[in-house]
PyMOL commands that place a pseudoatom at each C-alpha (Angstrom):
pseudoatom trace, name=CA, resn=MET, resi=1, chain=A, elem=C, hetatm=0, pos=[17.756, -8.821, 18.022]
pseudoatom trace, name=CA, resn=LEU, resi=2, chain=A, elem=C, hetatm=0, pos=[18.153, -7.884, 14.310]
pseudoatom trace, name=CA, resn=LYS, resi=3, chain=A, elem=C, hetatm=0, pos=[20.814, -5.455, 13.270]
pseudoatom trace, name=CA, resn=ILE, resi=4, chain=A, elem=C, hetatm=0, pos=[20.230, -3.099, 10.068]
pseudoatom trace, name=CA, resn=HIS, resi=5, chain=A, elem=C, hetatm=0, pos=[22.917, -2.429, 8.314]
pseudoatom trace, name=CA, resn=PRO, resi=6, chain=A, elem=C, hetatm=0, pos=[22.936, 1.895, 7.883]
pseudoatom trace, name=CA, resn=LEU, resi=7, chain=A, elem=C, hetatm=0, pos=[23.722, 1.742, 4.445]
pseudoatom trace, name=CA, resn=TYR, resi=8, chain=A, elem=C, hetatm=0, pos=[20.012, -0.270, 3.720]
pseudoatom trace, name=CA, resn=PHE, resi=9, chain=A, elem=C, hetatm=0, pos=[18.485, 1.951, 6.173]
pseudoatom trace, name=CA, resn=LEU, resi=10, chain=A, elem=C, hetatm=0, pos=[19.515, 5.065, 4.217]
pseudoatom trace, name=CA, resn=SER, resi=11, chain=A, elem=C, hetatm=0, pos=[18.698, 3.260, 0.827]
pseudoatom trace, name=CA, resn=LEU, resi=12, chain=A, elem=C, hetatm=0, pos=[14.738, 2.261, 1.927]
pseudoatom trace, name=CA, resn=ILE, resi=13, chain=A, elem=C, hetatm=0, pos=[14.557, 6.114, 3.371]
pseudoatom trace, name=CA, resn=ALA, resi=14, chain=A, elem=C, hetatm=0, pos=[15.843, 7.318, 0.233]
pseudoatom trace, name=CA, resn=PHE, resi=15, chain=A, elem=C, hetatm=0, pos=[13.592, 5.279, -1.352]
pseudoatom trace, name=CA, resn=LEU, resi=16, chain=A, elem=C, hetatm=0, pos=[10.056, 6.080, 0.190]
pseudoatom trace, name=CA, resn=PHE, resi=17, chain=A, elem=C, hetatm=0, pos=[11.190, 9.711, -0.392]
pseudoatom trace, name=CA, resn=SER, resi=18, chain=A, elem=C, hetatm=0, pos=[11.756, 9.011, -4.454]
pseudoatom trace, name=CA, resn=CYS, resi=19, chain=A, elem=C, hetatm=0, pos=[7.993, 7.223, -4.122]
pseudoatom trace, name=CA, resn=ALA, resi=20, chain=A, elem=C, hetatm=0, pos=[6.774, 10.583, -2.136]
pseudoatom trace, name=CA, resn=ASP, resi=21, chain=A, elem=C, hetatm=0, pos=[8.444, 12.776, -5.133]
pseudoatom trace, name=CA, resn=THR, resi=22, chain=A, elem=C, hetatm=0, pos=[6.696, 9.944, -7.508]
pseudoatom trace, name=CA, resn=GLU, resi=23, chain=A, elem=C, hetatm=0, pos=[3.172, 10.388, -6.698]
pseudoatom trace, name=CA, resn=LYS, resi=24, chain=A, elem=C, hetatm=0, pos=[3.408, 14.258, -6.165]
pseudoatom trace, name=CA, resn=PRO, resi=25, chain=A, elem=C, hetatm=0, pos=[5.002, 15.415, -9.439]
pseudoatom trace, name=CA, resn=ASN, resi=26, chain=A, elem=C, hetatm=0, pos=[5.872, 19.280, -9.411]
pseudoatom trace, name=CA, resn=GLU, resi=27, chain=A, elem=C, hetatm=0, pos=[3.328, 20.087, -12.257]
pseudoatom trace, name=CA, resn=ASP, resi=28, chain=A, elem=C, hetatm=0, pos=[3.876, 23.211, -14.117]
pseudoatom trace, name=CA, resn=PHE, resi=29, chain=A, elem=C, hetatm=0, pos=[0.439, 24.767, -14.981]
pseudoatom trace, name=CA, resn=GLY, resi=30, chain=A, elem=C, hetatm=0, pos=[1.807, 27.623, -17.017]
pseudoatom trace, name=CA, resn=LEU, resi=31, chain=A, elem=C, hetatm=0, pos=[0.572, 29.636, -15.301]
pseudoatom trace, name=CA, resn=ASP, resi=32, chain=A, elem=C, hetatm=0, pos=[3.174, 32.248, -15.837]
pseudoatom trace, name=CA, resn=TYR, resi=33, chain=A, elem=C, hetatm=0, pos=[1.903, 33.120, -19.413]
pseudoatom trace, name=CA, resn=GLN, resi=34, chain=A, elem=C, hetatm=0, pos=[-0.048, 35.628, -17.315]
pseudoatom trace, name=CA, resn=PRO, resi=35, chain=A, elem=C, hetatm=0, pos=[1.772, 36.576, -14.247]
pseudoatom trace, name=CA, resn=LEU, resi=36, chain=A, elem=C, hetatm=0, pos=[-0.103, 38.136, -11.455]
pseudoatom trace, name=CA, resn=GLU, resi=37, chain=A, elem=C, hetatm=0, pos=[1.334, 40.773, -8.917]
pseudoatom trace, name=CA, resn=VAL, resi=38, chain=A, elem=C, hetatm=0, pos=[1.025, 43.833, -7.264]
pseudoatom trace, name=CA, resn=ASP, resi=39, chain=A, elem=C, hetatm=0, pos=[2.988, 45.933, -9.080]
pseudoatom trace, name=CA, resn=LEU, resi=40, chain=A, elem=C, hetatm=0, pos=[3.877, 44.480, -12.241]
pseudoatom trace, name=CA, resn=PHE, resi=41, chain=A, elem=C, hetatm=0, pos=[3.233, 46.844, -15.846]
pseudoatom trace, name=CA, resn=TRP, resi=42, chain=A, elem=C, hetatm=0, pos=[2.667, 46.174, -19.055]
pseudoatom trace, name=CA, resn=GLU, resi=43, chain=A, elem=C, hetatm=0, pos=[3.221, 49.172, -22.322]
pseudoatom trace, name=CA, resn=TYR, resi=44, chain=A, elem=C, hetatm=0, pos=[2.019, 48.817, -25.447]
pseudoatom trace, name=CA, resn=GLU, resi=45, chain=A, elem=C, hetatm=0, pos=[2.062, 50.858, -28.532]
pseudoatom trace, name=CA, resn=VAL, resi=46, chain=A, elem=C, hetatm=0, pos=[-1.465, 50.796, -30.079]
pseudoatom trace, name=CA, resn=SER, resi=47, chain=A, elem=C, hetatm=0, pos=[-2.459, 51.538, -33.965]
pseudoatom trace, name=CA, resn=GLU, resi=48, chain=A, elem=C, hetatm=0, pos=[-6.308, 52.404, -34.337]
pseudoatom trace, name=CA, resn=THR, resi=49, chain=A, elem=C, hetatm=0, pos=[-8.582, 53.125, -36.746]
pseudoatom trace, name=CA, resn=ILE, resi=50, chain=A, elem=C, hetatm=0, pos=[-12.384, 53.829, -35.915]
pseudoatom trace, name=CA, resn=VAL, resi=51, chain=A, elem=C, hetatm=0, pos=[-14.829, 53.757, -39.103]
pseudoatom trace, name=CA, resn=PHE, resi=52, chain=A, elem=C, hetatm=0, pos=[-17.706, 55.924, -38.434]
pseudoatom trace, name=CA, resn=GLY, resi=53, chain=A, elem=C, hetatm=0, pos=[-19.551, 55.777, -41.803]
pseudoatom trace, name=CA, resn=GLU, resi=54, chain=A, elem=C, hetatm=0, pos=[-18.486, 54.722, -45.353]
pseudoatom trace, name=CA, resn=ASN, resi=55, chain=A, elem=C, hetatm=0, pos=[-15.111, 57.495, -46.632]
pseudoatom trace, name=CA, resn=ASP, resi=56, chain=A, elem=C, hetatm=0, pos=[-15.109, 58.549, -42.321]
pseudoatom trace, name=CA, resn=GLU, resi=57, chain=A, elem=C, hetatm=0, pos=[-12.539, 57.053, -40.510]
pseudoatom trace, name=CA, resn=GLU, resi=58, chain=A, elem=C, hetatm=0, pos=[-10.193, 58.450, -37.952]
pseudoatom trace, name=CA, resn=SER, resi=59, chain=A, elem=C, hetatm=0, pos=[-6.783, 56.395, -37.524]
pseudoatom trace, name=CA, resn=SER, resi=60, chain=A, elem=C, hetatm=0, pos=[-4.676, 57.286, -34.124]
pseudoatom trace, name=CA, resn=ASP, resi=61, chain=A, elem=C, hetatm=0, pos=[-1.510, 56.404, -32.941]
pseudoatom trace, name=CA, resn=TYR, resi=62, chain=A, elem=C, hetatm=0, pos=[-0.797, 56.170, -29.278]
pseudoatom trace, name=CA, resn=PHE, resi=63, chain=A, elem=C, hetatm=0, pos=[0.363, 54.381, -25.986]
pseudoatom trace, name=CA, resn=LEU, resi=64, chain=A, elem=C, hetatm=0, pos=[-1.286, 52.255, -23.279]
pseudoatom trace, name=CA, resn=ARG, resi=65, chain=A, elem=C, hetatm=0, pos=[0.262, 51.309, -19.712]
pseudoatom trace, name=CA, resn=ASP, resi=66, chain=A, elem=C, hetatm=0, pos=[-1.634, 48.373, -17.622]
pseudoatom trace, name=CA, resn=LYS, resi=67, chain=A, elem=C, hetatm=0, pos=[-0.181, 48.934, -14.006]
pseudoatom trace, name=CA, resn=VAL, resi=68, chain=A, elem=C, hetatm=0, pos=[-1.615, 45.987, -11.409]
pseudoatom trace, name=CA, resn=ASP, resi=69, chain=A, elem=C, hetatm=0, pos=[-2.986, 48.460, -8.755]
pseudoatom trace, name=CA, resn=TYR, resi=70, chain=A, elem=C, hetatm=0, pos=[-4.329, 45.755, -5.914]
pseudoatom trace, name=CA, resn=SER, resi=71, chain=A, elem=C, hetatm=0, pos=[-6.110, 42.633, -5.024]
pseudoatom trace, name=CA, resn=PHE, resi=72, chain=A, elem=C, hetatm=0, pos=[-8.684, 41.752, -3.017]
pseudoatom trace, name=CA, resn=LEU, resi=73, chain=A, elem=C, hetatm=0, pos=[-11.005, 38.247, -2.311]
pseudoatom trace, name=CA, resn=ASN, resi=74, chain=A, elem=C, hetatm=0, pos=[-13.444, 38.591, -3.850]
pseudoatom trace, name=CA, resn=ALA, resi=75, chain=A, elem=C, hetatm=0, pos=[-17.359, 36.483, -3.043]
pseudoatom trace, name=CA, resn=GLU, resi=76, chain=A, elem=C, hetatm=0, pos=[-15.819, 33.002, -4.066]
pseudoatom trace, name=CA, resn=ASN, resi=77, chain=A, elem=C, hetatm=0, pos=[-12.223, 34.078, -1.584]
pseudoatom trace, name=CA, resn=GLU, resi=78, chain=A, elem=C, hetatm=0, pos=[-10.534, 34.404, -5.033]
pseudoatom trace, name=CA, resn=LEU, resi=79, chain=A, elem=C, hetatm=0, pos=[-7.630, 36.417, -5.812]
pseudoatom trace, name=CA, resn=VAL, resi=80, chain=A, elem=C, hetatm=0, pos=[-8.860, 39.132, -7.735]
pseudoatom trace, name=CA, resn=TYR, resi=81, chain=A, elem=C, hetatm=0, pos=[-5.985, 41.321, -9.384]
pseudoatom trace, name=CA, resn=VAL, resi=82, chain=A, elem=C, hetatm=0, pos=[-7.503, 45.109, -10.038]
pseudoatom trace, name=CA, resn=VAL, resi=83, chain=A, elem=C, hetatm=0, pos=[-5.342, 46.431, -13.463]
pseudoatom trace, name=CA, resn=VAL, resi=84, chain=A, elem=C, hetatm=0, pos=[-5.585, 50.370, -13.750]
pseudoatom trace, name=CA, resn=ARG, resi=85, chain=A, elem=C, hetatm=0, pos=[-5.258, 51.238, -17.528]
pseudoatom trace, name=CA, resn=GLU, resi=86, chain=A, elem=C, hetatm=0, pos=[-3.102, 54.431, -18.802]
pseudoatom trace, name=CA, resn=LYS, resi=87, chain=A, elem=C, hetatm=0, pos=[-2.971, 56.191, -22.155]
pseudoatom trace, name=CA, resn=SER, resi=88, chain=A, elem=C, hetatm=0, pos=[-0.428, 58.225, -23.345]
pseudoatom trace, name=CA, resn=LEU, resi=89, chain=A, elem=C, hetatm=0, pos=[0.420, 59.853, -26.320]
pseudoatom trace, name=CA, resn=ASP, resi=90, chain=A, elem=C, hetatm=0, pos=[4.076, 60.505, -25.666]
pseudoatom trace, name=CA, resn=ARG, resi=91, chain=A, elem=C, hetatm=0, pos=[5.050, 58.232, -22.906]
pseudoatom trace, name=CA, resn=SER, resi=92, chain=A, elem=C, hetatm=0, pos=[5.702, 60.737, -20.548]
pseudoatom trace, name=CA, resn=ASN, resi=93, chain=A, elem=C, hetatm=0, pos=[2.218, 62.051, -20.055]
pseudoatom trace, name=CA, resn=TRP, resi=94, chain=A, elem=C, hetatm=0, pos=[-0.532, 59.408, -18.349]
pseudoatom trace, name=CA, resn=SER, resi=95, chain=A, elem=C, hetatm=0, pos=[-4.222, 59.800, -17.289]
pseudoatom trace, name=CA, resn=VAL, resi=96, chain=A, elem=C, hetatm=0, pos=[-6.279, 56.830, -16.637]
pseudoatom trace, name=CA, resn=ILE, resi=97, chain=A, elem=C, hetatm=0, pos=[-9.087, 56.343, -18.964]
pseudoatom trace, name=CA, resn=GLY, resi=98, chain=A, elem=C, hetatm=0, pos=[-10.077, 53.116, -16.748]
pseudoatom trace, name=CA, resn=SER, resi=99, chain=A, elem=C, hetatm=0, pos=[-9.654, 49.778, -15.231]
pseudoatom trace, name=CA, resn=TYR, resi=100, chain=A, elem=C, hetatm=0, pos=[-10.475, 45.920, -15.156]
pseudoatom trace, name=CA, resn=SER, resi=101, chain=A, elem=C, hetatm=0, pos=[-9.526, 42.843, -12.958]
pseudoatom trace, name=CA, resn=LEU, resi=102, chain=A, elem=C, hetatm=0, pos=[-7.774, 39.637, -13.620]
pseudoatom trace, name=CA, resn=HIS, resi=103, chain=A, elem=C, hetatm=0, pos=[-7.766, 36.509, -11.511]
pseudoatom trace, name=CA, resn=TYR, resi=104, chain=A, elem=C, hetatm=0, pos=[-7.766, 32.301, -11.928]
pseudoatom trace, name=CA, resn=ARG, resi=105, chain=A, elem=C, hetatm=0, pos=[-10.824, 30.332, -11.193]
pseudoatom trace, name=CA, resn=ASN, resi=106, chain=A, elem=C, hetatm=0, pos=[-10.620, 26.775, -11.755]
pseudoatom trace, name=CA, resn=LEU, resi=107, chain=A, elem=C, hetatm=0, pos=[-7.591, 26.664, -14.120]
pseudoatom trace, name=CA, resn=ALA, resi=108, chain=A, elem=C, hetatm=0, pos=[-8.166, 29.544, -15.821]
pseudoatom trace, name=CA, resn=LEU, resi=109, chain=A, elem=C, hetatm=0, pos=[-7.809, 32.926, -16.903]
pseudoatom trace, name=CA, resn=VAL, resi=110, chain=A, elem=C, hetatm=0, pos=[-10.797, 35.450, -15.711]
pseudoatom trace, name=CA, resn=ARG, resi=111, chain=A, elem=C, hetatm=0, pos=[-10.219, 39.323, -17.286]
pseudoatom trace, name=CA, resn=THR, resi=112, chain=A, elem=C, hetatm=0, pos=[-13.259, 41.078, -15.677]
pseudoatom trace, name=CA, resn=PHE, resi=113, chain=A, elem=C, hetatm=0, pos=[-14.145, 44.681, -18.144]
pseudoatom trace, name=CA, resn=GLU, resi=114, chain=A, elem=C, hetatm=0, pos=[-17.221, 46.660, -17.843]
pseudoatom trace, name=CA, resn=ASN, resi=115, chain=A, elem=C, hetatm=0, pos=[-18.574, 43.790, -15.552]
pseudoatom trace, name=CA, resn=LYS, resi=116, chain=A, elem=C, hetatm=0, pos=[-18.616, 40.959, -18.454]
pseudoatom trace, name=CA, resn=LYS, resi=117, chain=A, elem=C, hetatm=0, pos=[-16.375, 37.947, -17.321]
pseudoatom trace, name=CA, resn=THR, resi=118, chain=A, elem=C, hetatm=0, pos=[-14.446, 36.368, -20.512]
pseudoatom trace, name=CA, resn=VAL, resi=119, chain=A, elem=C, hetatm=0, pos=[-11.697, 33.719, -20.127]
pseudoatom trace, name=CA, resn=ASN, resi=120, chain=A, elem=C, hetatm=0, pos=[-9.169, 34.321, -22.231]
pseudoatom trace, name=CA, resn=LEU, resi=121, chain=A, elem=C, hetatm=0, pos=[-6.584, 31.188, -21.400]
pseudoatom trace, name=CA, resn=VAL, resi=122, chain=A, elem=C, hetatm=0, pos=[-6.438, 27.888, -19.690]
pseudoatom trace, name=CA, resn=PHE, resi=123, chain=A, elem=C, hetatm=0, pos=[-3.870, 26.527, -18.371]
pseudoatom trace, name=CA, resn=PRO, resi=124, chain=A, elem=C, hetatm=0, pos=[-2.251, 24.171, -18.998]
pseudoatom trace, name=CA, resn=PRO, resi=125, chain=A, elem=C, hetatm=0, pos=[-2.466, 25.579, -22.159]
pseudoatom trace, name=CA, resn=LYS, resi=126, chain=A, elem=C, hetatm=0, pos=[-1.709, 23.051, -25.098]
pseudoatom trace, name=CA, resn=LEU, resi=127, chain=A, elem=C, hetatm=0, pos=[-1.708, 23.759, -28.866]
pseudoatom trace, name=CA, resn=GLN, resi=128, chain=A, elem=C, hetatm=0, pos=[-5.192, 23.430, -30.220]
pseudoatom trace, name=CA, resn=LYS, resi=129, chain=A, elem=C, hetatm=0, pos=[-6.547, 23.774, -26.813]
pseudoatom trace, name=CA, resn=THR, resi=130, chain=A, elem=C, hetatm=0, pos=[-10.507, 25.017, -27.174]
pseudoatom trace, name=CA, resn=TRP, resi=131, chain=A, elem=C, hetatm=0, pos=[-13.083, 26.357, -24.350]
pseudoatom trace, name=CA, resn=ASP, resi=132, chain=A, elem=C, hetatm=0, pos=[-15.836, 28.724, -24.488]
pseudoatom trace, name=CA, resn=ALA, resi=133, chain=A, elem=C, hetatm=0, pos=[-14.500, 32.076, -23.375]
pseudoatom trace, name=CA, resn=GLN, resi=134, chain=A, elem=C, hetatm=0, pos=[-18.333, 33.299, -21.887]
pseudoatom trace, name=CA, resn=VAL, resi=135, chain=A, elem=C, hetatm=0, pos=[-19.046, 30.283, -19.722]
pseudoatom trace, name=CA, resn=PHE, resi=136, chain=A, elem=C, hetatm=0, pos=[-19.743, 32.487, -16.576]
pseudoatom trace, name=CA, resn=ASN, resi=137, chain=A, elem=C, hetatm=0, pos=[-21.786, 34.546, -19.170]
pseudoatom trace, name=CA, resn=SER, resi=138, chain=A, elem=C, hetatm=0, pos=[-25.533, 34.170, -20.507]
pseudoatom trace, name=CA, resn=GLU, resi=139, chain=A, elem=C, hetatm=0, pos=[-24.419, 35.132, -24.013]
pseudoatom trace, name=CA, resn=ASP, resi=140, chain=A, elem=C, hetatm=0, pos=[-24.227, 32.300, -26.331]
pseudoatom trace, name=CA, resn=PRO, resi=141, chain=A, elem=C, hetatm=0, pos=[-20.887, 30.094, -26.161]
pseudoatom trace, name=CA, resn=ASP, resi=142, chain=A, elem=C, hetatm=0, pos=[-17.591, 31.847, -27.831]
pseudoatom trace, name=CA, resn=GLU, resi=143, chain=A, elem=C, hetatm=0, pos=[-14.952, 29.498, -28.789]
pseudoatom trace, name=CA, resn=TYR, resi=144, chain=A, elem=C, hetatm=0, pos=[-11.535, 30.195, -28.569]
pseudoatom trace, name=CA, resn=GLU, resi=145, chain=A, elem=C, hetatm=0, pos=[-8.503, 28.160, -29.343]
pseudoatom trace, name=CA, resn=ILE, resi=146, chain=A, elem=C, hetatm=0, pos=[-4.832, 27.939, -28.560]
pseudoatom trace, name=CA, resn=SER, resi=147, chain=A, elem=C, hetatm=0, pos=[-3.491, 27.868, -32.363]
pseudoatom trace, name=CA, resn=PHE, resi=148, chain=A, elem=C, hetatm=0, pos=[0.405, 27.800, -31.820]
pseudoatom trace, name=CA, resn=VAL, resi=149, chain=A, elem=C, hetatm=0, pos=[2.581, 27.701, -28.807]
pseudoatom trace, name=CA, resn=GLY, resi=150, chain=A, elem=C, hetatm=0, pos=[6.262, 28.549, -29.843]
pseudoatom trace, name=CA, resn=LYS, resi=151, chain=A, elem=C, hetatm=0, pos=[8.635, 31.154, -30.636]
pseudoatom trace, name=CA, resn=ILE, resi=152, chain=A, elem=C, hetatm=0, pos=[6.636, 34.901, -31.875]
pseudoatom trace, name=CA, resn=ASP, resi=153, chain=A, elem=C, hetatm=0, pos=[8.119, 38.034, -33.134]
pseudoatom trace, name=CA, resn=VAL, resi=154, chain=A, elem=C, hetatm=0, pos=[6.370, 41.291, -31.927]
pseudoatom trace, name=CA, resn=GLY, resi=155, chain=A, elem=C, hetatm=0, pos=[7.562, 44.585, -33.158]
pseudoatom trace, name=CA, resn=GLN, resi=156, chain=A, elem=C, hetatm=0, pos=[10.997, 44.111, -32.668]
pseudoatom trace, name=CA, resn=GLN, resi=157, chain=A, elem=C, hetatm=0, pos=[10.973, 41.718, -29.929]
pseudoatom trace, name=CA, resn=SER, resi=158, chain=A, elem=C, hetatm=0, pos=[11.098, 38.130, -29.826]
pseudoatom trace, name=CA, resn=PHE, resi=159, chain=A, elem=C, hetatm=0, pos=[9.323, 36.001, -27.328]
pseudoatom trace, name=CA, resn=SER, resi=160, chain=A, elem=C, hetatm=0, pos=[10.677, 32.098, -27.223]
pseudoatom trace, name=CA, resn=LYS, resi=161, chain=A, elem=C, hetatm=0, pos=[8.149, 30.849, -25.021]
pseudoatom trace, name=CA, resn=SER, resi=162, chain=A, elem=C, hetatm=0, pos=[4.707, 32.034, -26.339]
pseudoatom trace, name=CA, resn=LEU, resi=163, chain=A, elem=C, hetatm=0, pos=[1.357, 31.157, -27.570]
pseudoatom trace, name=CA, resn=LYS, resi=164, chain=A, elem=C, hetatm=0, pos=[-1.296, 32.712, -29.472]
pseudoatom trace, name=CA, resn=VAL, resi=165, chain=A, elem=C, hetatm=0, pos=[-5.071, 32.690, -28.516]
pseudoatom trace, name=CA, resn=LEU, resi=166, chain=A, elem=C, hetatm=0, pos=[-7.273, 33.009, -31.588]
pseudoatom trace, name=CA, resn=GLN, resi=167, chain=A, elem=C, hetatm=0, pos=[-11.080, 34.152, -30.459]
pseudoatom trace, name=CA, resn=GLU, resi=168, chain=A, elem=C, hetatm=0, pos=[-12.369, 35.051, -33.556]
pseudoatom trace, name=CA, resn=GLU, resi=169, chain=A, elem=C, hetatm=0, pos=[-11.039, 34.524, -37.490]
pseudoatom trace, name=CA, resn=ASP, resi=170, chain=A, elem=C, hetatm=0, pos=[-13.911, 35.038, -39.700]
pseudoatom trace, name=CA, resn=ASP, resi=171, chain=A, elem=C, hetatm=0, pos=[-14.989, 37.098, -42.895]
pseudoatom trace, name=CA, resn=ASP, resi=172, chain=A, elem=C, hetatm=0, pos=[-18.278, 36.556, -45.198]
pseudoatom trace, name=CA, resn=GLU, resi=173, chain=A, elem=C, hetatm=0, pos=[-17.063, 39.813, -47.199]
pseudoatom trace, name=CA, resn=ILE, resi=174, chain=A, elem=C, hetatm=0, pos=[-20.785, 40.695, -47.707]
pseudoatom trace, name=CA, resn=THR, resi=175, chain=A, elem=C, hetatm=0, pos=[-21.746, 41.726, -43.910]
pseudoatom trace, name=CA, resn=PHE, resi=176, chain=A, elem=C, hetatm=0, pos=[-18.911, 40.971, -41.382]
pseudoatom trace, name=CA, resn=ARG, resi=177, chain=A, elem=C, hetatm=0, pos=[-15.061, 40.861, -41.059]
pseudoatom trace, name=CA, resn=ASP, resi=178, chain=A, elem=C, hetatm=0, pos=[-14.194, 39.941, -36.846]
pseudoatom trace, name=CA, resn=ASN, resi=179, chain=A, elem=C, hetatm=0, pos=[-10.584, 38.832, -36.756]
pseudoatom trace, name=CA, resn=ARG, resi=180, chain=A, elem=C, hetatm=0, pos=[-8.955, 38.969, -32.701]
pseudoatom trace, name=CA, resn=TYR, resi=181, chain=A, elem=C, hetatm=0, pos=[-6.647, 37.285, -31.107]
pseudoatom trace, name=CA, resn=GLU, resi=182, chain=A, elem=C, hetatm=0, pos=[-4.208, 37.635, -28.339]
pseudoatom trace, name=CA, resn=VAL, resi=183, chain=A, elem=C, hetatm=0, pos=[-0.657, 36.728, -27.596]
pseudoatom trace, name=CA, resn=PHE, resi=184, chain=A, elem=C, hetatm=0, pos=[0.713, 35.784, -24.099]
pseudoatom trace, name=CA, resn=ALA, resi=185, chain=A, elem=C, hetatm=0, pos=[4.725, 35.009, -23.781]
pseudoatom trace, name=CA, resn=LYS, resi=186, chain=A, elem=C, hetatm=0, pos=[6.120, 33.120, -20.914]
pseudoatom trace, name=CA, resn=GLY, resi=187, chain=A, elem=C, hetatm=0, pos=[7.057, 35.215, -18.075]
pseudoatom trace, name=CA, resn=ILE, resi=188, chain=A, elem=C, hetatm=0, pos=[5.604, 38.299, -18.980]
pseudoatom trace, name=CA, resn=GLY, resi=189, chain=A, elem=C, hetatm=0, pos=[1.799, 38.226, -20.022]
pseudoatom trace, name=CA, resn=LEU, resi=190, chain=A, elem=C, hetatm=0, pos=[0.202, 39.537, -22.571]
pseudoatom trace, name=CA, resn=VAL, resi=191, chain=A, elem=C, hetatm=0, pos=[2.506, 40.965, -25.061]
pseudoatom trace, name=CA, resn=GLU, resi=192, chain=A, elem=C, hetatm=0, pos=[0.088, 41.708, -28.470]
pseudoatom trace, name=CA, resn=GLN, resi=193, chain=A, elem=C, hetatm=0, pos=[-3.681, 42.176, -28.677]
pseudoatom trace, name=CA, resn=TYR, resi=194, chain=A, elem=C, hetatm=0, pos=[-5.588, 42.110, -31.818]
pseudoatom trace, name=CA, resn=TYR, resi=195, chain=A, elem=C, hetatm=0, pos=[-9.062, 43.557, -32.766]
pseudoatom trace, name=CA, resn=GLU, resi=196, chain=A, elem=C, hetatm=0, pos=[-10.609, 44.289, -36.277]
pseudoatom trace, name=CA, resn=VAL, resi=197, chain=A, elem=C, hetatm=0, pos=[-14.343, 43.693, -35.839]
pseudoatom trace, name=CA, resn=LEU, resi=198, chain=A, elem=C, hetatm=0, pos=[-16.237, 45.486, -39.011]
pseudoatom trace, name=CA, resn=THR, resi=199, chain=A, elem=C, hetatm=0, pos=[-19.321, 45.166, -40.873]
pseudoatom trace, name=CA, resn=TYR, resi=200, chain=A, elem=C, hetatm=0, pos=[-19.800, 45.698, -44.413]
pseudoatom trace, name=CA, resn=CYS, resi=201, chain=A, elem=C, hetatm=0, pos=[-22.265, 48.004, -46.524]
pseudoatom trace, name=CA, resn=SER, resi=202, chain=A, elem=C, hetatm=0, pos=[-25.084, 46.359, -47.090]
pseudoatom trace, name=CA, resn=ARG, resi=203, chain=A, elem=C, hetatm=0, pos=[-27.101, 48.029, -49.747]
pseudoatom trace, name=CA, resn=ASN, resi=204, chain=A, elem=C, hetatm=0, pos=[-28.030, 46.657, -53.204]
pseudoatom trace, name=CA, resn=ASP, resi=205, chain=A, elem=C, hetatm=0, pos=[-25.340, 49.112, -54.377]
pseudoatom trace, name=CA, resn=CYS, resi=206, chain=A, elem=C, hetatm=0, pos=[-22.743, 48.360, -52.645]
pseudoatom trace, name=CA, resn=LEU, resi=207, chain=A, elem=C, hetatm=0, pos=[-23.518, 44.440, -51.240]
pseudoatom trace, name=CA, resn=GLY, resi=208, chain=A, elem=C, hetatm=0, pos=[-20.135, 42.259, -51.862]
pseudoatom trace, name=CA, resn=GLN, resi=209, chain=A, elem=C, hetatm=0, pos=[-18.316, 45.145, -52.066]
pseudoatom trace, name=CA, resn=MET, resi=210, chain=A, elem=C, hetatm=0, pos=[-16.667, 44.671, -48.691]
pseudoatom trace, name=CA, resn=LEU, resi=211, chain=A, elem=C, hetatm=0, pos=[-17.226, 48.509, -48.484]
pseudoatom trace, name=CA, resn=VAL, resi=212, chain=A, elem=C, hetatm=0, pos=[-16.891, 49.179, -44.883]
pseudoatom trace, name=CA, resn=ASP, resi=213, chain=A, elem=C, hetatm=0, pos=[-19.360, 51.796, -43.118]
pseudoatom trace, name=CA, resn=SER, resi=214, chain=A, elem=C, hetatm=0, pos=[-18.848, 50.948, -39.483]
pseudoatom trace, name=CA, resn=GLY, resi=215, chain=A, elem=C, hetatm=0, pos=[-16.151, 48.873, -37.427]
pseudoatom trace, name=CA, resn=ARG, resi=216, chain=A, elem=C, hetatm=0, pos=[-13.146, 49.057, -35.182]
pseudoatom trace, name=CA, resn=ARG, resi=217, chain=A, elem=C, hetatm=0, pos=[-9.088, 47.555, -35.776]
pseudoatom trace, name=CA, resn=THR, resi=218, chain=A, elem=C, hetatm=0, pos=[-6.684, 48.205, -32.907]
pseudoatom trace, name=CA, resn=HIS, resi=219, chain=A, elem=C, hetatm=0, pos=[-3.130, 46.688, -32.501]
pseudoatom trace, name=CA, resn=LEU, resi=220, chain=A, elem=C, hetatm=0, pos=[-2.068, 46.294, -29.213]
pseudoatom trace, name=CA, resn=LYS, resi=221, chain=A, elem=C, hetatm=0, pos=[2.243, 45.566, -29.148]
pseudoatom trace, name=CA, resn=ILE, resi=222, chain=A, elem=C, hetatm=0, pos=[4.080, 45.217, -26.047]
pseudoatom trace, name=CA, resn=ILE, resi=223, chain=A, elem=C, hetatm=0, pos=[7.438, 48.110, -25.720]
pseudoatom trace, name=CA, resn=GLY, resi=224, chain=A, elem=C, hetatm=0, pos=[7.862, 47.620, -22.143]
pseudoatom trace, name=CA, resn=TYR, resi=225, chain=A, elem=C, hetatm=0, pos=[7.255, 45.500, -19.133]
pseudoatom trace, name=CA, resn=GLY, resi=226, chain=A, elem=C, hetatm=0, pos=[8.533, 44.668, -15.410]
pseudoatom trace, name=CA, resn=LYS, resi=227, chain=A, elem=C, hetatm=0, pos=[7.616, 45.788, -11.840]
pseudoatom trace, name=CA, resn=LEU, resi=228, chain=A, elem=C, hetatm=0, pos=[7.309, 49.166, -10.237]
for i in range(1, 228): cmd.bond("trace and resi %d" % i, "trace and resi %d" % (i + 1))
show_as sticks, trace
zoom trace
């Protein structure tokens, strides 16, 4: 009978296990650029300006807090997380102003707000990766792009592993301006959001003067986060 040396037998087992690890690598898809778990929360300081008409605008500063309230399985058997949004002027007294949901679908982060789904991030996130944020809607395509990966400063904080999703950057200097982006930090989630959608006066006496006659500018910056 052929005898197998114990060391040879152990080496064979180690080799088989190493092959198995090679065939099934532990790939990091980067889902923790937007962690989803009940009781997670994020607090933001917000600066906002709303333009109602020519020489008629209102600016305000306040705070928002998003809390993952609960989760459920939808019709597609996907785990959906419901986020409650609260508003405060002093970070002490909070009032609920709405809610939205987040879930992963086919390595995409889907945000549902006011019954409208948008793909705000795709995984694994890579520089210059693009996608149609309206792929789950019947609207015209809206291309988002990861325009920056690396260290990003948000307010007084620095996030070494972050990425910027450029949603739109357009200004024809005649009729409209549309600048929108979001910043995600690894292990934290959304840390900054900028929304600037304005229309310019298009009358003959002000055409081309970039005189804003309507729109909104809102800037969110994270100031706190964690788990309740």
